[in-house]
C-alpha positions as CSV (number, residue, x, y, z in Angstrom):
1,M,-18.3,0.8,-4.7
2,R,-20.2,4.0,-5.6
3,I,-20.1,7.3,-3.9
4,D,-23.6,6.9,-2.4
5,Q,-23.0,3.5,-0.8
6,P,-21.5,2.9,2.6
7,I,-19.1,0.0,3.1
8,N,-21.1,-3.2,3.4
9,R,-21.9,-4.1,7.0
10,E,-20.5,-7.6,6.6
11,F,-17.2,-6.5,5.0
12,F,-14.4,-8.6,6.4
13,L,-16.4,-10.0,9.3
14,D,-15.6,-13.6,8.2
15,K,-13.0,-14.6,10.7
16,R,-11.4,-17.3,8.5
17,L,-11.0,-14.9,5.6
18,R,-9.5,-12.2,7.9
19,F,-7.1,-14.8,9.4
20,F,-6.0,-15.9,5.9
21,V,-5.2,-12.3,4.8
22,L,-3.4,-11.6,8.1
23,A,-1.4,-14.8,7.7
24,L,-0.3,-13.6,4.2
25,M,0.9,-10.4,5.8
26,V,2.8,-12.3,8.5
27,T,4.3,-14.6,5.9
28,A,5.4,-11.7,3.8
29,F,6.9,-10.0,6.8
30,M,8.8,-13.3,7.6
31,F,10.2,-13.5,4.1
32,G,11.7,-10.1,4.5
33,F,14.4,-11.7,6.7
34,A,14.7,-15.1,5.0
35,D,17.7,-14.1,2.8
36,Q,19.9,-14.2,5.9
37,L,19.4,-18.0,6.1
38,W,19.2,-18.8,2.4
39,D,20.8,-16.7,-0.3
40,K,17.7,-16.4,-2.6
41,N,15.8,-13.3,-3.7
42,F,13.1,-13.5,-1.0
43,E,12.5,-9.8,-1.4
44,R,10.1,-10.6,-4.3
45,L,8.0,-12.9,-2.0
46,H,8.2,-10.2,0.7
47,I,6.8,-7.5,-1.6
48,F,4.4,-9.6,-3.7
49,L,2.7,-11.4,-0.8
50,F,2.0,-8.1,1.1
51,N,1.2,-5.7,-1.8
52,L,-0.2,-7.8,-4.5
53,C,-1.8,-10.8,-2.7
54,A,-3.0,-9.4,0.6
55,G,-3.2,-5.7,-0.5
56,G,-4.6,-6.4,-3.9
57,F,-7.2,-8.8,-2.6
58,T,-8.4,-6.4,0.0
59,I,-8.7,-3.6,-2.6
60,L,-10.8,-5.7,-4.9
61,Y,-13.0,-7.0,-2.1
62,H,-13.6,-3.5,-1.0
63,T,-14.3,-2.4,-4.6
64,E,-16.9,-5.1,-5.0
65,N,-18.6,-4.0,-1.7
66,T,-20.3,-7.3,-1.2
67,P,-20.8,-9.3,2.0
68,S,-18.3,-12.0,0.7
69,P,-15.7,-11.8,-2.0
70,S,-16.9,-12.9,-5.4
71,P,-15.4,-15.9,-7.4
72,R,-13.4,-13.4,-9.4
73,C,-11.9,-11.9,-6.3
74,Y,-10.9,-15.4,-5.1
75,L,-9.5,-16.1,-8.5
76,F,-7.3,-13.0,-8.2
77,L,-6.1,-14.2,-4.8
78,A,-5.2,-17.7,-6.2
79,L,-3.5,-16.4,-9.3
80,S,-1.6,-13.7,-7.4
81,L,-0.2,-16.4,-5.1
82,A,0.8,-18.5,-8.1
83,Y,2.3,-15.3,-9.7
84,A,4.4,-14.6,-6.6
85,L,5.8,-18.1,-6.5
86,L,6.5,-18.2,-10.3
87,A,8.3,-14.9,-10.1
88,F,10.3,-16.1,-7.1
89,F,11.4,-19.3,-8.9
90,Q,12.1,-17.2,-12.0
91,I,9.7,-19.1,-14.2
92,Y,9.1,-15.9,-16.2
93,P,7.0,-17.1,-19.3
94,A,4.3,-18.5,-17.0
95,A,4.5,-15.5,-14.7
96,A,4.0,-13.2,-17.6
97,V,0.8,-15.1,-18.7
98,I,-0.6,-15.0,-15.1
99,S,0.3,-11.3,-14.8
100,F,-1.7,-10.5,-17.9
101,S,-4.6,-12.7,-16.7
102,L,-4.5,-10.9,-13.3
103,G,-4.8,-7.6,-15.1
104,I,-7.9,-8.7,-16.9
105,V,-9.5,-9.9,-13.7
106,V,-8.8,-6.6,-12.0
107,E,-10.2,-4.6,-15.0
108,S,-13.4,-6.7,-15.0
109,I,-14.0,-5.7,-11.4
110,R,-12.9,-2.1,-11.9
111,I,-15.2,-1.6,-15.0
112,R,-18.2,-3.1,-13.1
113,A,-17.6,-0.8,-10.0
114,F,-16.6,2.4,-11.8
115,S,-16.5,2.8,-15.6
116,F,-14.5,1.6,-18.6
117,L,-12.9,5.0,-19.2
118,P,-11.7,6.6,-16.0
119,L,-13.2,10.0,-16.9
120,E,-14.5,10.5,-13.4
121,L,-10.9,11.1,-12.3
122,F,-11.1,14.4,-14.1
123,D,-14.5,15.4,-12.7
124,L,-14.3,17.9,-9.9
125,K,-17.7,16.8,-8.6
126,V,-16.5,13.3,-7.8
127,S,-15.2,12.8,-4.3
128,V,-11.5,12.5,-3.7
129,V,-12.3,9.4,-1.7
130,D,-13.7,7.7,-4.8
131,K,-11.0,9.1,-7.0
132,F,-8.2,7.6,-4.9
133,H,-10.2,4.4,-4.7
134,H,-10.7,4.2,-8.5
135,A,-7.0,5.2,-9.1
136,S,-5.9,2.4,-6.8
137,V,-7.7,-0.3,-8.8
138,L,-6.7,1.3,-12.1
139,C,-3.0,1.4,-11.0
140,L,-3.2,-2.2,-9.9
141,S,-4.4,-3.4,-13.3
142,L,-1.9,-1.1,-15.2
143,A,1.0,-2.4,-12.9
144,L,0.1,-6.0,-13.8
145,F,-0.1,-5.3,-17.6
146,I,3.2,-3.3,-17.5
147,A,4.8,-6.1,-15.5
148,T,3.9,-8.5,-18.2
149,F,5.9,-6.4,-20.7
150,V,8.7,-6.0,-18.2
151,L,9.0,-9.7,-17.6
152,L,9.1,-10.4,-21.4
153,N,11.4,-7.5,-22.1
154,D,13.9,-8.5,-19.4
155,T,14.0,-12.2,-20.5
156,S,13.4,-12.4,-24.2
157,L,12.4,-9.3,-26.1
158,H,15.1,-6.8,-24.9
159,W,13.3,-4.0,-26.7
160,L,14.1,-1.4,-24.1
161,P,17.7,-1.5,-22.8
162,Y,17.2,0.4,-19.5
163,K,18.9,-1.4,-16.7
164,N,16.3,-0.3,-14.2
165,L,13.4,-1.6,-16.2
166,T,13.5,-5.0,-14.4
167,L,11.2,-6.9,-12.2
168,N,13.4,-6.2,-9.2
169,V,12.8,-2.5,-9.6
170,F,9.3,-2.6,-11.0
171,F,7.7,-4.8,-8.3
172,L,7.9,-1.8,-6.0
173,G,5.1,-0.4,-8.2
174,Y,2.7,-2.9,-6.6
175,S,2.9,-0.8,-3.4
176,F,1.3,2.2,-5.1
177,P,-2.3,0.8,-5.3
178,V,-2.1,-0.1,-1.6
179,S,-0.9,3.4,-0.8
180,L,-3.7,4.9,-2.9
181,I,-6.4,2.9,-1.1
182,T,-4.9,4.1,2.2
183,M,-5.3,7.7,0.9
184,S,-8.9,6.9,0.1
185,V,-9.5,5.6,3.6
186,M,-7.8,8.6,5.1
187,F,-9.8,11.2,3.1
188,S,-13.0,9.5,4.1
189,F,-12.4,10.8,7.6
190,I,-12.1,14.5,6.5
191,R,-14.9,16.9,7.7
192,R,-17.6,17.5,5.2
193,D,-18.3,21.1,6.2
194,I,-15.3,22.7,4.5
195,S,-15.1,25.5,2.0
196,Q,-15.1,25.2,-1.7
197,Q,-11.4,26.3,-1.8
198,L,-10.4,23.5,0.6
199,R,-12.3,21.0,-1.6
200,Y,-10.3,22.2,-4.6
201,L,-7.2,21.8,-2.5
202,K,-8.2,18.1,-1.8
203,Q,-8.5,17.6,-5.6
204,S,-5.0,19.1,-6.1
205,F,-3.6,16.6,-3.6
206,F,-5.0,13.7,-5.7
207,W,-3.2,14.9,-8.8
208,L,0.1,15.8,-7.0
209,V,0.3,12.4,-5.5
210,N,-0.6,10.4,-8.6
211,L,1.4,12.4,-11.1
212,G,4.3,12.8,-8.7
213,V,4.7,9.1,-8.2
214,I,4.4,8.2,-11.9
215,I,7.0,10.8,-12.8
216,F,9.2,9.6,-10.1
217,F,9.2,6.0,-11.4
218,L,10.0,7.3,-14.9
219,F,13.0,9.2,-13.5
220,I,14.2,6.0,-11.8
221,I,14.0,4.1,-15.1
222,F,15.8,6.8,-17.1
223,E,18.3,7.3,-14.2
224,M,17.8,11.0,-13.9
225,A,19.3,11.7,-10.5
226,I,18.7,15.4,-10.1
227,A,15.2,15.2,-11.5
228,K,14.5,12.2,-9.1
229,F,15.7,14.3,-6.1
230,L,13.4,17.2,-7.2
231,I,10.3,15.2,-7.6
232,A,11.0,13.3,-4.3
233,T,11.2,16.7,-2.6
234,I,7.9,17.8,-4.2
235,L,6.2,14.6,-3.1
236,F,7.6,15.1,0.4
237,I,6.1,18.7,0.6
238,T,2.8,17.3,-0.7
239,V,2.8,14.7,2.0
240,L,3.5,17.4,4.7
241,M,0.5,19.4,3.3
242,I,-1.8,16.4,3.4
243,F,-0.7,15.6,6.9
244,S,-1.5,19.1,8.0
245,F,-4.8,19.1,6.2
246,F,-5.8,15.8,7.9
247,L,-4.6,16.9,11.3
248,L,-6.7,20.0,11.2
249,L,-9.8,18.8,9.3
250,G,-9.9,15.1,10.2
251,I,-13.0,13.9,12.1
252,N,-12.2,13.3,15.7
253,L,-12.7,9.5,15.8
254,Q,-10.5,6.7,16.9
255,Q,-9.5,5.9,13.3
256,K,-8.0,9.4,13.1
257,Y,-5.2,8.5,15.5
258,F,-4.2,5.4,13.6
259,L,-4.3,7.3,10.3
260,L,-2.2,10.2,11.8
261,S,0.3,7.6,12.8
262,G,0.2,6.2,9.2
263,M,0.7,9.7,7.8
264,T,3.7,10.2,10.2
265,F,5.1,6.9,8.8
266,L,4.7,8.4,5.3
267,V,6.4,11.6,6.3
268,F,9.4,9.6,7.5
269,T,9.3,7.6,4.3
270,G,9.7,10.8,2.4
271,I,12.7,11.9,4.6
272,T,14.4,8.5,4.3
273,G,13.8,8.5,0.5
274,I,15.4,11.9,0.0
275,F,18.3,11.0,2.2
276,Y,18.8,7.7,0.3
277,I,18.9,9.5,-3.0
278,E,21.5,12.0,-1.7
279,L,23.5,9.3,0.0
280,A,24.2,7.7,-3.3
281,N,26.6,10.6,-4.1
282,Y,28.9,9.7,-1.2
283,N,30.3,6.2,-1.7
284,Y,31.6,5.6,1.9
285,L,28.4,6.7,3.6
286,Y,26.3,4.9,1.0
287,Y,28.3,1.7,1.6
288,R,27.9,2.0,5.4
289,W,24.4,3.3,5.8
290,G,22.6,2.9,2.5
291,R,21.2,-0.6,3.1
292,L,19.8,0.3,6.6
293,L,18.3,3.5,5.2
294,L,16.7,1.7,2.3
295,D,15.3,-1.0,4.6
296,S,13.9,1.6,7.0
297,H,12.3,3.4,4.0
298,A,10.6,0.1,2.8
299,Y,9.3,-0.9,6.2
300,L,8.0,2.6,7.0
301,S,6.2,2.6,3.7
302,L,4.8,-0.9,3.6
303,Y,4.2,-2.0,7.2
304,G,3.8,1.6,8.5
305,W,1.8,3.8,6.1
306,S,0.1,1.2,3.9
307,L,-0.6,-1.3,6.7
308,S,-2.3,1.5,8.7
309,G,-4.9,2.0,5.9
310,L,-5.4,-1.7,5.4
311,L,-6.0,-2.3,9.1
312,I,-8.6,0.5,9.3
313,L,-10.3,-0.9,6.2
314,I,-10.3,-4.5,7.4
315,R,-11.7,-3.6,10.8
316,W,-14.1,-0.9,9.4
317,N,-17.2,-2.6,10.8
318,N,-15.7,-3.1,14.3
319,F,-14.8,0.5,15.3
320,P,-14.6,1.9,17.8
321,L,-12.1,-0.6,19.2
322,K,-11.8,-1.1,23.0
323,L,-8.1,-0.8,23.2
324,N,-5.4,1.8,24.2
325,S,-4.9,3.4,20.8
326,W,-1.6,5.1,21.7
327,A,-0.1,2.0,23.2
328,I,-0.9,0.0,20.0
329,I,0.5,2.8,17.9
330,S,3.7,3.0,19.9
331,F,4.1,-0.7,19.6
332,H,3.6,-0.5,15.9
333,W,6.4,2.1,15.6
334,L,8.7,0.0,17.7
335,V,8.2,-3.0,15.4
336,V,8.2,-1.2,12.1
337,G,10.5,1.7,12.7
338,I,13.2,0.0,14.8
339,L,13.1,-3.8,15.0
340,A,12.3,-4.7,11.4
341,P,15.0,-2.6,9.7
342,L,17.6,-3.8,12.3
343,G,16.4,-7.3,11.8
344,K,17.4,-7.3,8.1
345,S,21.0,-7.8,9.2
346,N,20.6,-9.7,12.5
347,V,18.7,-13.0,12.7
348,L,18.0,-12.7,16.5
349,I,16.4,-9.2,16.0
350,A,14.5,-10.6,13.0
351,V,12.9,-13.3,15.1
352,V,12.0,-10.7,17.8
353,S,10.6,-8.5,15.1
354,L,8.5,-11.3,13.6
355,I,7.1,-12.3,17.0
356,S,6.4,-8.6,17.8
357,F,4.6,-8.1,14.5
358,C,2.4,-11.1,15.2
359,L,1.7,-9.8,18.7
360,F,0.8,-6.4,17.3
361,L,-1.7,-7.9,14.9
362,H,-3.2,-10.1,17.6
363,L,-3.7,-7.1,19.9
364,Y,-5.3,-5.1,17.1
365,F,-7.6,-7.8,16.0
366,A,-8.5,-9.3,19.4
367,E,-12.2,-10.2,19.3
368,N,-12.9,-8.7,22.7
369,N,-11.8,-5.2,21.6
370,A,-14.5,-4.7,19.0
371,G,-16.9,-1.8,19.8
372,T,-20.4,-0.9,18.7
373,L,-20.9,1.0,15.5
374,T,-22.8,4.3,15.4
375,E,-24.8,5.7,12.5
376,Q,-21.9,8.1,11.8
377,D,-19.5,5.2,11.5
378,L,-21.7,3.6,8.9
379,S,-22.5,6.7,6.8
380,P,-20.9,6.9,3.4
381,P,-17.8,9.1,3.0
382,S,-18.0,12.2,0.9
């Protein structure tokens, strides 16, 4: 999708396609609690189905900017589902082959939409919206290629001995492309009549976010605790600055409220992340509260911040929505901020959380709440 093109008017209007992607999200949400009933590593399915399958497919469909997804986009969806299952059942050689194949599919879509060399990421004239979008697709392909090596290194090669260079740690990297596409969506609702200095500030946000997360992952792999705390603090300050920037300069549309809620989720993600890093220094507190804090961090990030961006993107051609925005947002916070983390250790709360999550999606996607688009809604972001 190029800078001078609006999002296609038929993007995600296919009800069956929309239902399938939402079903993937619900299934992923459900698997987040499944280890209470069966002692298996369902966390992989939980993360893969949401970030890689539902999130990755949405990113690529958005990148193609066509009325319907192409065969390559559907191929990605099919292969990503197979990859998630193979990784869950620990069939690693086949998973590595599919991971590499997925990377090639993503690159073929990225190169057609943008360019082979991502030189535009360094061009100050290119919109931050397009930069975050391009970086999202690029990070998706890189994550898949690196995951291929991680799978082989962890099972057979053993070239790099770092204990954190495993699939259980690395699969969290699949959340970064979804987070970046949410940033792209959010910056598309920034006012256009801003000064040159503020435009440069937007560009700096792009690099602070991307370099900060990459460096943070490196510090996790190399187990550099102090450095990890410092970079987490820098990222948290960056998030606060972006939140303030969007609060003051965001276009006053309905989407702004949902995205402000998403940014608030991200702020709390930063707080829980820093507290979790610090809590590791206190064994008793870590043993008692560490798991709950980590679960809260994960749900705030995935089903709070990232989901907010995906929901705006999927319903792009239906805004403004005829619903009580603040009631839906409050319900979203109840489900993701309270019920889901508590449900990780209580089956009854988990069931209530799953039902509530389905209800939240139903209320948000109800057909009778779609509004009428204006010319402003359809105009391309800058």
